Each structure stands twice: as C-alpha cells, then as structure tokens.
C-alpha positions as CSV (number, residue, x, y, z in Angstrom):
1,X,69.7,-34.4,-69.4
2,X,71.7,-31.5,-67.9
3,X,73.1,-33.4,-65.5
4,X,74.2,-36.4,-68.3
5,X,76.0,-33.7,-70.8
6,X,77.9,-32.7,-67.1
7,X,79.1,-36.2,-66.0
8,X,79.7,-36.8,-69.7
9,X,82.1,-33.2,-69.9
10,X,83.8,-34.2,-66.1
11,X,84.5,-37.7,-67.3
12,X,85.4,-36.6,-70.9
13,X,87.7,-33.9,-69.2
14,X,89.2,-35.6,-66.2
15,X,89.9,-38.8,-69.4
16,X,92.1,-36.4,-71.1
17,X,94.1,-35.4,-67.6
18,X,94.7,-39.0,-67.4
19,X,96.0,-39.2,-70.5
20,X,98.6,-36.7,-70.8
21,X,96.2,-34.3,-72.8
22,X,95.4,-31.6,-71.3
23,X,97.6,-30.0,-67.8
24,X,97.2,-27.6,-65.5
25,X,97.0,-24.4,-67.5
26,X,94.0,-25.8,-69.5
27,X,92.2,-26.0,-66.2
28,X,92.9,-22.4,-65.4
29,X,91.0,-21.0,-68.6
30,X,88.3,-23.3,-68.0
31,X,88.1,-21.5,-65.0
32,X,87.9,-18.0,-67.0
33,X,84.8,-19.1,-68.3
34,X,83.4,-21.4,-65.1
35,X,79.8,-19.3,-64.1
36,X,79.4,-17.8,-67.3
37,X,78.5,-18.8,-71.7
38,X,81.2,-21.1,-72.7
39,X,82.0,-18.8,-75.4
40,X,86.0,-18.1,-74.3
41,X,86.5,-21.1,-74.1
42,X,85.1,-21.9,-77.1
43,X,86.7,-19.4,-78.7
44,X,90.0,-19.5,-77.5
45,X,90.0,-23.6,-78.7
46,X,88.4,-23.0,-81.8
47,X,91.6,-20.1,-83.3
48,X,94.0,-22.2,-81.1
49,X,92.8,-25.5,-83.5
50,X,92.3,-23.1,-87.0
51,X,95.9,-21.7,-86.5
52,X,97.4,-25.0,-85.2
53,X,96.8,-27.1,-88.7
54,X,97.9,-24.9,-90.4
55,X,101.2,-24.8,-88.9
56,X,101.6,-28.4,-89.0
57,X,100.8,-28.5,-92.8
58,X,102.7,-25.4,-93.6
59,X,105.7,-27.6,-92.2
60,X,105.4,-30.2,-93.7
61,X,105.2,-28.1,-97.0
62,X,109.0,-26.6,-95.7
63,X,109.8,-30.6,-94.6
64,X,109.0,-32.1,-98.4
65,X,111.0,-29.1,-100.0
66,X,114.2,-31.3,-102.0
67,X,116.1,-28.6,-99.2
68,X,113.9,-27.9,-95.7
69,X,115.0,-24.8,-94.1
70,X,115.1,-26.0,-90.9
71,X,114.8,-22.3,-89.5
72,X,112.1,-22.0,-91.0
73,X,110.0,-25.3,-89.5
74,X,111.8,-24.8,-85.6
75,X,109.9,-21.0,-85.8
76,X,106.5,-22.7,-86.3
77,X,107.0,-25.8,-83.8
78,X,108.9,-22.5,-81.2
79,X,105.0,-21.3,-81.7
80,X,103.1,-24.1,-82.0
81,X,104.3,-25.0,-79.1
82,X,104.3,-22.0,-76.7
83,X,100.6,-21.6,-77.9
84,X,99.8,-25.0,-76.7
85,X,101.5,-24.5,-73.7
86,X,99.5,-21.8,-73.1
87,X,96.3,-23.7,-73.6
88,X,96.8,-26.4,-71.8
89,X,97.4,-29.2,-74.9
90,X,101.0,-31.5,-72.5
91,X,100.5,-34.2,-74.8
92,X,101.2,-32.2,-78.2
93,X,102.9,-29.8,-76.4
94,X,105.4,-32.1,-75.9
95,X,105.9,-33.6,-79.8
96,X,106.7,-29.9,-80.3
97,X,109.6,-30.6,-78.7
98,X,110.7,-33.5,-80.7
99,X,110.3,-31.8,-83.7
100,X,112.2,-28.9,-82.3
101,X,115.3,-30.6,-81.7
102,X,115.5,-33.1,-84.7
103,X,115.1,-29.3,-86.7
104,X,118.8,-29.0,-84.7
105,X,120.2,-31.5,-85.7
106,X,119.3,-30.7,-89.1
107,X,117.7,-34.0,-89.3
108,X,115.2,-34.5,-92.7
109,X,113.8,-37.8,-91.2
110,X,113.4,-37.2,-87.8
111,X,111.5,-34.5,-88.7
112,X,109.5,-35.8,-90.4
113,X,108.6,-38.6,-88.3
114,X,107.9,-36.2,-85.2
115,X,106.2,-34.0,-87.2
116,X,103.7,-37.4,-88.3
117,X,103.8,-37.9,-84.4
118,X,103.0,-34.2,-83.6
119,X,100.2,-34.9,-86.0
120,X,98.8,-37.7,-85.1
121,X,98.2,-35.6,-81.4
122,X,97.0,-32.3,-82.4
123,X,94.0,-34.6,-84.5
124,X,93.7,-36.8,-81.6
125,X,93.5,-33.5,-79.5
126,X,91.6,-31.6,-81.9
127,X,88.6,-34.0,-81.5
128,X,88.3,-34.8,-78.0
129,X,88.3,-30.6,-77.6
130,X,85.4,-30.2,-80.1
131,X,83.6,-32.8,-78.2
132,X,84.8,-30.9,-75.2
133,X,83.4,-27.6,-76.4
134,X,80.0,-29.1,-77.6
135,X,79.1,-30.5,-74.3
136,X,80.2,-26.3,-72.3
137,X,77.4,-25.7,-75.1
138,X,74.8,-28.6,-74.3
139,X,75.7,-27.9,-70.3
140,X,74.7,-23.9,-70.9
141,X,72.4,-24.3,-72.7
142,X,70.3,-26.3,-70.6
143,X,71.4,-24.0,-68.0
144,X,70.4,-20.7,-69.6
145,X,66.8,-23.3,-70.1
146,X,66.0,-23.9,-66.8
C-alpha cells in the first residue's frame, strides 16, 4: 500500500513539474523533509496557501474600489511573487509578475484580468498541493506503521 501512495505522489509531483506549476526551488524544500516527518512541508505549504488566499482577496478589494491604489496592489503582488518563488510555485510566480506589470501601467482592466488569472492558477495549485500533502502524510504514516 505504501508503494501505491508513493507512486501516486511521485506522479503528481512529476506532473506538476512538467506542467510548470513547480520549479527546482520546490524540490529543494521537499528534500529538507525527506526521510522524516512531512510536518515542515505541510506547515510551509499551509502558510503559503493561507497567506496567498488572504492577499489575493485583499488585492481584489483594492482593485474594486472606484480609485485604485496601484502601489498597494503592487505591494501585495511583490510579496506574493517573493513567497511563491521561495516555495517553488513557478506558474503562480509568473502571474504575479503580470499583475505587477499592469500595476506599473495603472491599468485597472489589465490588473483585474491578471488578478483573475492569478486566482485561477493559485486555486489549481492549491488544490494539487492539498492532494500532495495528503499523499505525503499517507506515505509517512504507512512507513511509520511498518
């Protein structure tokens, strides 16, 4: 059974690399947890997802104001770009750059389009990361039970 969960996990992670969701930074973080409990990875990804969700919602509120403070929106996406780079969330990181480019142009419509793309990419990433966390925990539990 442990082998099956490990195969599923490996297939998921490899697919996420192939599809551009993840980059080599994620592999470095994952390597920190290998051989031990997946707690570090679970906690890190949980914080990343919670913070990202909150900041996306706050940025959306700012962009829906009659007068947009592009510097504040840009500040959120500057932070999101950094946090996504540090966890290896490649495709989401790229969309953060798109939003920042739109903020530089003070283009509300372009910002909203880029924000919607960022939300779509984040929610797809988040869904896959949650599956990955469940599989990591199952593999660890099965190995610990042997």
